[in-house]
Every structure is written in C-alpha cells, then in structure tokens.
C-alpha positions in Angstrom: -68.1 181.3 -14.0 -70.1 183.2 -11.8 -69.6 183.0 -8.0 -72.5 181.6 -6.1 -73.8 184.7 -3.8 -74.7 182.3 -1.5 -71.3 180.5 -0.9 -69.7 184.2 -0.4 -72.5 185.3 1.8 -72.0 182.0 4.1 -68.2 182.6 4.1 -68.3 186.1 5.2 -71.0 185.4 7.9 -68.6 182.5 9.3 -65.5 185.0 9.3 -67.6 187.7 11.2 -68.9 185.2 13.7 -65.3 183.7 14.3 -63.4 187.0 14.6 -65.6 189.2 16.7 -66.1 187.1 19.9 -62.5 186.6 20.2 -61.7 190.4 20.2 -64.3 190.8 22.8 -62.8 188.0 24.8 -59.4 189.2 24.6 -60.7 192.7 25.7 -62.9 191.3 28.5 -59.3 189.6 30.1 -57.5 192.5 29.8 -60.2 194.6 31.7 -60.6 192.0 34.5 -56.8 191.8 34.9 -56.7 195.7 35.2 -59.5 195.8 37.7 -58.0 193.2 40.0 -54.6 195.0 39.7 -56.6 198.2 40.7 -58.1 196.6 43.5 -54.9 195.4 44.9 -53.5 198.9 44.5 -56.5 200.3 46.4 -56.0 197.9 49.2 -52.3 198.9 49.6 -53.2 202.5 49.4 -55.9 202.1 52.0 -53.3 200.4 54.4 -50.7 203.4 53.4 -53.6 206.1 54.3 -54.2 204.7 57.8 -50.2 204.5 58.3 -50.3 200.7 58.3 -47.2 199.0 56.5 -47.8 195.2 55.9 -44.1 194.2 56.6 -43.9 196.5 59.9 -47.2 195.0 60.9 -45.9 191.3 60.9 -43.0 192.5 63.1 -45.3 194.5 65.7 -47.7 191.3 65.8 -44.8 189.1 66.6 -43.4 191.7 69.4 -46.8 191.7 71.0 -46.9 187.8 70.8 -43.7 187.7 72.6 -44.2 190.3 75.0 -47.7 188.7 75.9 -45.8 185.3 76.4 -43.1 186.8 78.6 -46.1 188.5 81.0 -47.8 185.1 81.1 -44.7 183.5 82.3 -43.8 186.2 84.7 -47.2 186.1 86.1 -47.2 182.2 86.5 -43.8 182.4 88.1 -45.2 185.1 90.7 -48.1 183.1 91.7 -45.7 180.2 91.6 -43.4 181.8 94.1 -46.4 182.8 96.4 -47.6 179.3 96.2 -44.5 177.2 96.8 -42.4 179.5 98.8 -45.0 181.4 101.0 -48.0 179.0 101.0 -50.3 181.8 100.2 -54.1 181.4 99.9 -54.9 185.1 99.5 -58.0 185.9 97.0 -55.6 186.6 94.0 -54.1 183.1 94.5 -57.2 181.5 94.7 -58.4 183.0 91.7 -55.1 181.9 89.6 -55.2 178.6 91.2 -58.6 178.1 89.5 -57.4 179.0 86.3 -53.7 177.3 86.6 -53.7 173.6 87.8 -50.7 174.2 90.1 -49.6 170.6 91.2 -49.4 170.0 94.7 -48.8 166.1 94.1 -48.7 163.6 91.4 -49.9 160.2 91.5 -48.9 157.8 88.8 -48.1 160.7 86.5 -46.1 163.8 86.5 -46.8 167.6 87.5 -49.1 167.8 84.3 -51.6 164.9 84.8 -52.9 162.6 87.3 -52.3 165.4 89.9 -53.6 166.7 92.9 -54.1 170.6 92.4 -53.5 173.5 94.6 -57.1 174.6 94.0 -58.0 171.2 95.3 -56.2 171.6 98.5 -57.2 175.4 99.0 -61.0 174.0 99.0 -60.3 171.1 101.3 -58.3 173.7 103.5 -60.9 176.3 103.7 -63.5 173.4 104.7 -61.5 172.3 107.5 -61.0 175.5 108.8 -64.7 176.2 108.5 -65.7 173.1 110.6 -63.2 173.6 113.4 -64.1 177.5 113.7 -67.9 176.6 113.9 -66.8 174.1 116.9 -65.4 176.7 118.6 -61.9 175.7 118.0 -59.2 178.3 117.9 -56.7 177.3 115.0 -54.5 180.4 115.6 -53.6 179.4 119.3 -50.5 177.5 119.6 -52.2 174.0 120.0 -54.3 175.0 117.2 -51.7 175.8 114.9 -49.9 172.5 115.4 -53.3 170.8 114.9 -53.8 172.7 111.4 -50.3 171.7 110.2 -51.2 168.0 110.9 -54.3 168.5 109.2 -52.7 170.3 105.8 -50.6 167.0 105.6 -53.7 164.6 106.0 -55.4 166.8 103.4 -52.8 166.0 100.7 -52.8 162.2 101.8 -56.5 162.3 101.5 -56.5 164.0 98.0 -53.6 161.4 96.9 -55.8 158.3 97.9 -59.0 159.8 96.0 -56.8 160.0 92.8 -55.6 156.4 93.5 -59.3 155.4 93.9 -60.3 157.2 90.7 -57.5 155.4 88.7 -58.3 152.1 90.0 -61.8 152.4 89.5 -61.3 153.2 85.9 -59.4 149.9 85.6 -62.5 148.0 87.2 -64.7 150.2 84.8 -66.7 151.7 87.7 -68.7 154.6 87.2 -71.2 156.8 89.3 -74.1 158.1 87.5 -76.0 161.1 88.1 -79.0 159.3 88.9 -77.0 157.7 91.7 -75.8 161.0 93.0 -79.4 162.3 93.0 -80.8 159.4 94.8 -78.3 159.6 97.3 -78.5 163.2 98.0 -82.6 163.1 98.0 -82.1 160.4 100.8 -79.8 162.4 102.8 -82.1 165.6 102.4 -84.9 163.8 103.3 -83.4 162.3 106.4 -81.8 165.8 107.3 -85.1 167.8 107.4 -85.3 169.2 104.0 -83.3 171.2 101.4 -82.8 174.5 103.1 -81.8 172.9 106.3 -79.0 170.8 104.3 -78.1 174.2 102.6 -77.7 176.0 106.3 -75.9 173.1 107.8 -73.3 172.7 104.8 -72.7 176.5 104.8 -72.2 176.8 108.4 -70.0 173.9 109.0 -67.8 173.6 105.7 -68.7 176.4 103.7 -70.1 174.1 100.7 -72.6 174.7 98.2 -75.1 171.9 97.1 -72.8 171.2 94.0 -69.8 170.7 96.6 -71.8 168.4 98.7 -72.9 166.1 95.6 -69.2 166.0 94.6 -68.4 164.6 98.1 -71.5 161.8 97.6 -69.9 161.0 94.3 -66.5 160.5 95.8 -68.4 158.3 98.5 -70.3 156.1 96.2 -67.2 155.6 94.1 -65.3 154.3 96.8 -68.4 152.0 98.0 -68.3 150.5 94.7 -64.9 150.0 94.4 -64.6 148.5 97.9 -67.3 146.0 96.8 -65.4 145.2 93.7 -62.1 144.7 95.8 -64.0 142.3 98.1 -65.6 140.3 95.2 -62.2 139.8 93.7 -60.8 136.3 94.2 -57.3 137.0 93.3 -57.1 139.9 95.9 -58.6 137.6 98.6 -57.0 134.2 97.9 -54.5 134.5 100.7 -57.2 135.3 103.3 -59.4 132.7 102.4 -56.7 130.0 102.4 -55.6 130.9 105.8 -59.3 130.8 107.1 -59.3 127.2 105.5 -56.4 126.1 107.3 -57.4 127.4 110.6 -60.9 125.4 110.2 -58.8 122.0 109.4 -56.9 122.8 112.8 -60.4 123.2 114.7 -61.9 120.3 112.9 -58.8 118.2 114.0 -59.4 119.0 117.7 -57.8 122.4 117.8 -59.2 124.9 120.7 -61.3 127.6 119.1 -60.7 130.1 122.0 -57.2 129.7 121.5 -57.2 129.8 117.6 -59.3 132.8 117.8 -56.7 134.9 120.2 -54.0 133.8 118.1 -55.4 134.4 114.5 -58.3 136.4 114.5 -58.1 140.1 113.2 -61.2 141.1 115.1 -61.6 143.2 118.3 -63.3 140.1 119.9 -59.8 137.9 119.8 -58.7 138.9 123.1 -61.8 137.2 124.4 -61.4 134.2 122.4 -63.8 135.3 119.6 -66.7 135.6 122.0 -69.5 138.1 120.5 -72.0 137.4 123.1 -75.7 136.9 122.6 -77.1 138.3 119.2 -80.6 138.5 117.7 -81.6 138.6 114.1 -80.9 141.9 112.3 -77.8 142.6 114.3 -75.2 141.2 112.0 -74.7 141.1 108.0 -77.2 138.9 106.5 -74.3 136.2 105.7 -73.0 135.8 109.1 -76.7 135.8 110.5 -77.7 133.0 108.4 -74.6 130.8 109.1 -75.0 131.5 113.0 -78.8 131.0 113.5 -78.3 127.7 111.3 -75.8 126.1 114.0 -76.9 123.8 116.9 -75.2 124.3 120.2 -71.6 123.7 120.1 -71.4 123.3 116.3 -68.9 125.2 114.2 -69.7 126.5 110.9 -67.5 126.5 107.5 -65.6 129.3 106.1 -68.4 131.9 105.8 -67.5 135.1 103.7 -69.0 138.8 104.5 -68.0 142.2 103.4 -65.6 142.0 106.4 -63.8 138.9 105.3 -63.7 135.3 106.2 -65.3 134.0 109.5 -65.5 130.7 111.3 -68.5 131.0 113.7 -69.2 128.6 116.5 -72.6 128.7 118.5 -71.6 128.5 122.3 -75.4 128.7 123.5 -79.0 129.3 122.2 -81.6 131.2 124.5 -84.9 131.5 122.6 -84.6 133.9 119.5 -81.0 134.6 120.4 -77.8 133.0 119.9 -74.3 133.3 121.6 -71.3 133.0 119.1 -67.9 133.0 119.2 -66.1 133.7 115.8 -62.7 134.0 114.4 -62.2 136.7 111.5 -59.7 136.8 108.8 -59.8 140.2 107.1 -59.9 140.1 103.3 -58.8 142.6 101.0 -60.9 145.7 102.4 -60.7 149.1 101.0 -58.4 150.5 103.9 -55.5 147.6 103.7 -55.9 147.7 99.8 -55.3 151.5 99.6 -52.2 151.3 102.0 -51.0 148.5 99.3 -51.7 150.6 96.4 -49.9 153.6 98.1 -46.8 151.5 98.6 -46.8 150.6 95.1 -47.8 153.8 93.4 -45.2 156.6 92.0 -46.1 159.4 94.2 -44.3 162.9 94.0 -45.2 165.8 96.2 -44.2 169.0 94.9 -46.0 171.1 97.6 -44.9 171.2 101.3 -47.5 172.9 103.6 
C-alpha cells in the first residue's frame, strides 16, 4: 500500500518543529550562564586591578568602625571631664553640649530621658551673667562670685521645676499653641514700642534672640495654664475649702472675725485682723469684688473662691462707692505650694554640681 505523502510530510514537519526550538533553548541557557560567569569574573578582576580584596576589605571596614567608635567614646569622655570635673563653658564645650545632651539633672527619669541638659544650664547661666553685667554688677568680685555661685544653684532648681511643670502639664493635657505664643508676643512688642526695641532690649539685657524670647513666653503660658488647672482641681483644694467652711461656722456661731483672721488667715493682712481698708471697684478680682460690694455693713459673706484661694469677707463700713472690708484667706493649691509638694514627691537626681 503506498504511503500517504501528506502524512509523511506532516510527521516530518512536527518532528522538526519540536526538535529545533529545544536545541536553541539549550544553547541560549548555556550562553547566558557563560555571560553571567564572565561578568562575575570581570567584577573580581576589576577589584583585583584596583588592589581591592573583598575579604580584606571587610576587615578594613570593621577596623575603621571600631576605630571611629573608640574615637567617639574618647571625645565624649574628654568633654565629660571638662564639664563634670572642671565645670568648663568654653566655646568647644558649648558646641559639644548642643550635640550631646550631657545631663545636669533628671526628674522622674534617668540620665538619658526627662533630663535637664548642660546646654540648657549654660544658656540660662549666660543670660544671668549678661543681665547682672548690664546692671553694672561685677560678678568677678568676691561678693559677685558668691552671688554667682548661688545663682548657678538657683538655675538648676528652676530648670528642674520647668521639667516638673512640663510633665504635669502633659498629664492634664495642657498644650500651648503657636498662635497663643504669637498673640502674647505681639502684645508685649506693642507695649514695648516695637520689634526693634524688643530686639535691642533682649540682646542688651540677656543676649536673647526673638526665638529665645518666644520660648520663654511658651514656658510662662504653660505655667499659667497649669496654675488654673490646679486651682480648679477640687481634689487638690478640698482641704483648704473645708478649713474655710469650718472657720465660717465659727463666725456664724459668734466667733470674733478679727481674732479668727489673726489665727487662720494666710494673707498679709492677718496681723491687722484681716482689714484691707477701703476698696473701690476694679481693685480686686471679680469674684471678690462681687461678694464685697454685695454685702451690707457688718455682714459676712459665705466662702468665696478666687484665684488666690478661699475667702470669708466682712463689710465693716460703706462710704459712697467704696467699701471697707476685712477678710480671711485660706490659700488653695496655688502653683508655688503645689510645685513644692511635687518636688518632694519627685525622683530628682543631680549629676552636675556647679
């Protein structure tokens, strides 16, 4: 039987189609591997050409790294000795303290965080020295040196207090915005007679820039906000309020107002039986004024709360638009007493002794 020429042709075609690409793929794969190997060898050859040996290069990098670390540690140690032993404040130390936060003290932290830094200390010290010098005081005299020694300790205490205030402000969720700082700054500039006058005064008295001044404004606003929070905190003011209420009960039961004022009042008028003399509207805080001018002669108010604490007010005489009053003041948790209490509770470690 004759073979079908179409079948023969088809079979041959299929065979050719299957075999030729396979050979081509195999050749391509071998060729690619050869190229990759050539590239690798070429890279090694290039390294060798420049005298670079990969294994030795790793050792060089490690050696350089270790050397750099040792040099850094030595530098840090040298500046540490200059700061903690010799109390240095030369130019190189100032530069180093801006880069490395050498701790002066820590508040509720350690030497690495919640710290007062040497850079902060030097800034305040330079400000104090500039101010006293501008006032004609010689800090190099015997008396001046004693004064400066005390001021150095005061600086550290103030910086520690600032840190306590910042920590407690965070707990109360208190923040100071740039807008608040700018508003306060603009008001001060207006009262001082313009920006140039402010710049000149700041530089002459303290050596401050405008940015330094704004940082001081920020601290001031933060403290004021915290003071308001403390005053409004019933848990902190409960003891003072209760004492004022107990004194009021004694007065209502026939107790002598003047004698109770001398015994309990924390105001400077206590020695005079609480007598403030004649007052006019606008001379006292609004809460005190409203209570005082609302009384009849001889009448005693209830417990009146102001930013200063808890008052018991007595109108002793009325003369036209004025009223003569006496008062008993029981201070609440004001910022000063609160801060003193917080210092007693805080973990404060001082690393630097001026």
